[in-house]
C-alpha positions in Angstrom: 15.7 -11.2 -10.5 16.2 -11.3 -14.2 17.4 -8.2 -16.2 14.0 -8.1 -17.8 12.1 -8.3 -14.5 14.3 -5.6 -13.1 13.4 -3.2 -16.0 9.8 -4.0 -15.6 10.0 -3.2 -11.8 11.7 0.2 -12.6 8.9 1.1 -15.1 6.3 -0.1 -12.5 7.9 2.1 -9.8 8.0 5.3 -12.0 4.5 4.6 -13.3 3.2 4.1 -9.7 4.9 7.5 -8.5 3.5 9.4 -11.5 0.0 7.8 -11.0 0.0 8.6 -7.2 1.0 12.3 -8.0 -1.2 13.0 -11.0 -4.6 11.1 -10.3 -5.8 13.4 -7.5 -5.1 16.5 -9.5 -7.0 15.3 -12.7 -10.0 14.2 -10.4 -10.4 17.5 -8.5 -10.4 20.7 -10.8 -10.6 22.9 -7.6 -7.3 21.7 -6.1 -4.4 23.8 -5.4 -1.0 23.0 -6.5 2.1 25.1 -5.3 5.5 24.6 -6.2 9.0 25.8 -7.1 12.0 24.7 -9.4 15.4 25.8 -8.0 18.2 26.0 -10.7 21.7 26.5 -9.5 25.0 26.9 -11.0 27.9 26.4 -8.5 31.6 25.7 -8.1 32.7 22.9 -5.8 36.3 22.3 -4.5 37.0 19.3 -2.5 40.0 17.2 -1.2 38.4 13.8 -1.9 34.8 14.0 -2.8 34.5 10.3 -3.9 36.3 9.2 -0.5 38.7 7.0 -2.4 42.4 6.9 -2.8 42.7 8.5 -6.2 42.5 12.1 -5.4 45.5 13.3 -3.5 45.5 16.6 -5.3 41.9 17.3 -4.6 39.1 17.8 -7.2 37.4 20.9 -8.7 34.0 20.6 -10.4 31.3 22.7 -11.8 27.8 21.7 -10.9 24.4 22.3 -12.4 21.7 21.4 -9.9 17.8 21.3 -10.5 15.6 20.9 -7.5 11.8 20.7 -7.8 9.4 21.0 -5.0 5.5 20.5 -5.5 2.7 20.5 -3.0 -0.7 19.4 -3.7 -3.7 20.4 -1.7 -7.3 19.2 -2.6 -10.1 19.6 -0.2 -9.7 18.4 3.3 -9.5 14.9 2.2 -6.5 14.7 -0.1 -2.9 16.3 0.0 0.3 15.2 -1.7 4.0 16.3 -2.2 6.9 15.7 -4.5 10.4 16.8 -3.8 13.7 16.0 -5.6 17.1 16.8 -6.8 19.2 16.3 -10.0 22.8 17.1 -10.1 25.5 17.0 -12.8 29.0 17.5 -12.1 31.6 18.5 -14.7 35.2 17.3 -13.6 38.5 17.2 -15.4 40.2 13.9 -16.4 39.4 10.5 -14.8 36.5 11.8 -12.6 34.3 12.2 -15.7 30.7 13.7 -15.4 28.8 11.9 -12.7 25.0 12.6 -12.4 23.0 12.0 -9.1 19.3 11.8 -8.7 17.1 11.8 -5.9 13.3 11.9 -6.0 10.4 11.2 -3.4 6.8 11.6 -3.6 3.8 10.9 -1.4 0.1 11.4 -1.1 -2.4 11.0 1.6 -6.2 10.4 1.0 -8.9 10.4 3.5 -11.2 7.4 2.4 -13.8 8.0 5.2 -14.1 9.9 8.4 -11.9 7.4 10.2 -9.8 5.8 7.5 -6.7 7.3 5.8 -4.6 5.8 2.8 -1.0 6.8 2.3 1.3 6.0 -0.6 5.1 6.9 -1.0 7.6 6.3 -3.5 11.4 7.2 -3.6 14.2 6.9 -6.3 17.9 7.6 -5.8 20.8 7.1 -8.0 24.4 8.2 -7.2 28.2 7.5 -7.6 29.1 9.0 -4.3 26.8 8.2 -1.5 28.1 10.6 1.3 28.5 13.5 -1.1 25.1 13.3 -2.7 23.0 12.3 0.3 24.6 13.1 3.6 26.1 16.4 2.6 23.2 17.4 0.3 19.9 16.3 1.9 17.2 17.5 -0.5 14.0 15.7 0.6 12.8 17.1 3.9 10.0 15.3 5.8 7.3 17.9 5.0 4.1 17.5 3.1 2.1 20.8 3.3 2.8 24.4 2.1 0.8 25.7 5.0 2.7 24.3 8.1 0.9 25.3 11.3 3.0 24.2 14.4 0.0 25.2 16.6 -2.2 22.5 15.1 -3.5 19.9 17.5 -1.5 16.6 17.4 -3.3 13.2 17.7 -0.6 12.0 20.1 -0.4 8.7 18.3 2.2 7.1 16.2 0.7 5.7 13.2 3.5 3.6 11.8 7.2 3.5 12.1 7.8 4.1 8.4 4.7 5.1 6.6 2.8 7.8 8.4 -0.1 9.4 6.4 1.3 11.9 3.9 4.8 11.6 5.0 7.6 11.6 2.4 10.2 8.8 2.6 13.6 10.0 2.4 15.5 6.9 0.9 18.3 6.0 3.1 21.5 4.8 1.2 23.6 1.7 1.9 26.6 3.3 3.4 28.7 0.2 3.0 29.3 1.3 -0.7 30.9 4.6 0.4 34.3 4.9 -1.2 33.6 3.1 -4.3 33.1 4.5 -7.8 30.3 2.3 -8.9 26.8 3.6 -9.4 24.2 2.7 -6.8 20.5 2.7 -7.7 17.7 2.4 -5.0 14.0 2.2 -5.5 11.3 2.0 -2.9 7.5 1.8 -3.1 5.3 1.7 0.0 2.0 2.6 1.5 -0.1 2.4 4.7 -3.7 2.3 5.8 -4.6 4.0 9.2 -7.9 3.7 10.9 -9.3 5.4 13.9 -11.1 2.8 16.1 -12.3 5.5 18.4 -11.5 8.9 19.4 -8.6 7.6 21.5 -7.4 4.3 19.4 -5.9 4.0 16.1 -4.5 1.1 14.1 -2.3 1.0 11.0 -0.7 -1.3 8.6 2.0 -0.6 6.1 4.0 -2.4 3.5 6.9 -1.5 1.3 9.5 -3.1 -1.3 12.9 -1.7 -2.0 15.5 -2.6 -4.8 19.0 -1.9 -4.6 21.4 -2.4 -7.5 25.2 -1.6 -7.6 27.9 -1.5 -10.1 30.5 -2.4 -7.4 31.8 -5.8 -8.5 32.1 -6.9 -4.8 28.4 -6.0 -4.1 25.3 -7.8 -4.8 21.9 -6.7 -5.9 19.1 -7.2 -3.2 15.3 -6.8 -2.6 14.0 -5.9 0.9 10.3 -6.3 1.6 8.5 -5.1 4.8 5.4 -5.2 6.5 4.6 -3.0 9.6 1.6 -2.6 12.1 1.1 -0.5 15.0 -1.6 0.5 17.4 -1.8 3.9 19.1 -3.5 5.1 22.2 -4.2 8.8 22.9 -3.9 9.6 26.5 -4.3 13.3 26.1 -4.2 15.9 23.6 -0.5 16.1 24.2 0.5 12.6 24.8 0.1 9.1 23.1 1.4 5.5 23.5 1.9 3.0 20.6 2.9 -0.5 20.1 4.2 -1.8 16.7 6.0 -4.6 14.9 8.0 -4.7 11.6 8.9 -7.8 9.5 11.6 -7.6 6.9 12.6 -10.2 4.3 16.0 -9.6 2.5 16.5 -11.5 -0.8 19.8 -11.5 -2.6 20.2 -12.1 -6.3 22.4 -15.2 -7.0 23.7 -13.9 -10.3 24.8 -10.3 -9.2 28.2 -10.6 -7.5 29.1 -12.8 -4.6 26.4 -14.9 -3.0 24.9 -13.5 0.2 22.5 -15.2 2.8 19.0 -14.1 2.6 17.6 -13.2 5.9 14.3 -12.2 8.1 14.3 -9.6 10.8 11.4 -9.1 13.2 11.4 -6.0 15.3 8.6 -5.3 17.9 8.7 -2.0 19.6 6.6 0.1 22.1 6.9 3.9 22.3 5.5 7.2 23.5 5.0 10.5 21.8 4.5 13.9 23.5 3.9 17.6 22.4 5.7 19.6 25.1 4.3 23.0 23.5 2.8 24.2 20.4 6.2 24.0 18.6 8.1 21.2 20.4 7.4 17.4 19.8 9.2 14.3 20.7 9.0 10.6 20.0 10.5 7.5 21.7 10.2 3.9 20.4 12.3 1.0 22.2 12.3 -2.8 21.4 14.3 -5.7 20.0 15.4 -6.9 16.5 15.4 -10.7 16.0 17.4 -11.6 12.8 17.9 -14.9 11.1 20.1 -15.1 8.1 20.5 -18.3 5.8 24.1 -19.3 4.7 24.9 -20.3 1.3 25.4 -23.9 2.5 22.0 -24.1 4.3 23.4 -23.1 7.7 21.9 -20.3 9.5 22.9 -17.5 12.1 20.7 -15.7 14.6 21.0 -12.5 16.4 18.9 -10.5 19.0 19.7 -6.9 19.3 18.2 -3.5 20.5 16.0 -1.6 18.2 14.6 1.8 18.7 14.4 5.4 17.5 14.2 9.0 19.1 13.3 12.2 17.6 12.8 15.7 18.9 11.7 18.7 16.9 11.4 22.5 17.5 9.4 23.8 14.6 8.8 27.4 14.2 8.1 29.8 11.3 11.5 31.3 11.3 13.6 28.3 12.2 13.6 24.6 12.9 15.8 22.4 15.1 15.5 18.6 15.0 17.4 15.8 16.4 17.1 12.0 15.5 18.7 8.8 16.7 17.9 5.0 15.7 19.1 1.5 15.7 17.9 -1.4 13.8 18.8 -4.2 11.3 18.9 -3.7 7.6 20.0 -5.5 4.4 23.3 -4.5 2.9 25.0 -5.0 -0.6 28.1 -6.5 1.1 26.7 -9.5 3.1 23.6 -10.6 4.9 21.9 -8.3 7.4 23.7 -5.7 9.6 22.8 -3.7 12.5 22.5 0.2 11.8 23.0 2.9 14.3 22.5 6.4 13.1 22.0 9.9 14.7 21.5 13.5 13.0 20.8 17.0 14.0 19.8 19.9 11.8 19.3 23.5 12.4 17.8 26.1 9.9 16.9 29.8 10.7 15.9 32.8 8.8 18.1 35.6 10.0 16.1 38.3 8.0 14.0 38.6 5.0 17.2 38.2 2.9 19.6 36.0 4.9 19.2 32.4 6.3 21.6 29.7 7.6 21.5 25.9 8.1 23.7 23.5 9.7 23.5 19.6 9.5 25.5 16.9 11.0 25.1 13.1 10.5 26.6 9.9 11.9 25.9 6.3 10.6 27.5 3.0 11.6 26.9 -0.5 10.2 28.0 -3.4 12.2 29.6 -6.6 10.9 27.3 -8.7 8.5 25.9 -11.9 9.6 27.4 -14.6 7.4 29.3 -12.1 5.0 30.6 -13.3 1.8 34.5 -13.4 1.4 35.2 -10.1 0.0 38.1 -9.0 2.2 35.9 -7.3 4.9 32.8 -7.9 7.1 30.8 -4.9 6.0 31.2 -2.8 9.0 31.8 0.9 8.5 31.1 4.3 10.1 30.5 7.6 8.4 30.3 11.1 9.8 29.4 14.1 7.8 28.7 17.8 8.7 27.6 20.7 6.5 26.6 24.4 6.9 25.0 26.9 4.5 24.4 30.6 4.1 21.9 31.9 1.6 21.5 35.6 0.7 18.7 37.0 -1.4 20.2 39.4 -3.9 17.1 40.0 -6.0 13.7 38.7 -6.4 13.9 34.8 -6.8 17.6 35.1 -7.0 20.0 33.9 -4.3 23.7 33.6 -3.7 25.0 30.8 -1.4 28.1 29.3 0.2 28.2 25.9 1.9 31.4 24.1 3.4 31.2 20.6 4.5 33.2 17.7 5.8 32.9 13.8 5.7 35.1 11.1 7.0 34.7 7.3 6.9 36.5 5.1 9.5 36.2 1.6 11.1 37.0 -0.8 8.1 39.8 -1.8 6.0 38.3 -0.9 2.7 37.9 3.0 3.2 39.6 3.5 6.7 40.1 7.2 7.7 39.3 8.6 4.4 37.9 12.3 4.6 36.9 15.1 2.4 37.1 18.8 3.0 34.5 20.6 0.6 33.1 24.1 -0.2 30.6 24.9 -2.8 29.4 28.4 -3.9 27.1 29.9 -6.5 23.9 31.3 -7.5 20.3 29.8 -7.4 17.3 31.1 -9.2 13.7 30.0 -8.1 10.9 29.7 -10.5 7.4 29.4 -9.1 5.9 30.5 -5.8 7.9 30.7 -2.6 6.9 27.9 -0.2 
């Protein structure tokens, strides 16, 4: 992809996101928009926040962070959401003033009584993948300000990636952990779901992702995907589904070492079940079939396990969710790799003034198929955990403290690097409390 084409793509993605979020608001004067903007000033003390070898004495920074959250609700046919985070860190000396950005938006439109259209867009830019994503997740999977855990579940899984109204939290390429180069990722996608009957549903989705890195050993790439799924409602609590996703990875030849383009096909079958009004679980299992083209025309094939599992207990005063998944993804350091990940999160309101949250995440990337000669095969594991305590000290004003820990292991490029970190500060909320 040329530089001009890349700039044009960025403009189209930003324009598309703005159009998706603004168009329904302008067309329905009676729509309701609720939102907040959180502005925080905090101090951060870390042992090695960039997870590299250059911070033996640790690093101290001041951070200014702005986090908008907007929820749009029209009539019964339209809803949308926008959530994001912008952070600026002020370091001394060689660490400079890094800026991180995360933004995700989505909208759901009921076209007819049976058909729903969903559009999603995400942008992420960072110089420290683990610190800015794993330790500071800012884009939760929620789309409505009026969450009702007792609402009836259809029992069907619409799509593995693009469910109606669901925000996409753009997953970073963890192989770039430990580097100082900036990584920019953009993703745009959508889906159409159709109810064939009161029991059966069908959906089709598509997305495109661009990943660009300043790391001299990395390559820029584009990843296109198409997904399809069929769902069958067995009862008000249980549903079955079958789906398939096809992903094409295309690496730019003039952006670092040449990588092999590849294709992955992943058929899956699954079940979803609502155990109670607040407890839901989903399970999908299948295989991923990967074919990667080498620089000299050779190819390598691989067949592996693909699947996902999630369980969530959602209540008004606290949420507990666990997820796990395995599949194949493109990577900046060569071909296509297997990705295994797991996460658990817990949040709870202790009182009208106090709340706590805990998050732990693990991600492992296997060796690349046909990797370039960059000194390692791209395999890497990352573990990160964080906790937080918030205290409301005045109307719209909160004090908080958040310790965290991260470690990389499993490869020669960033083996056994770890970061102990604590942040503390004040946050002021403009707008209504969601």
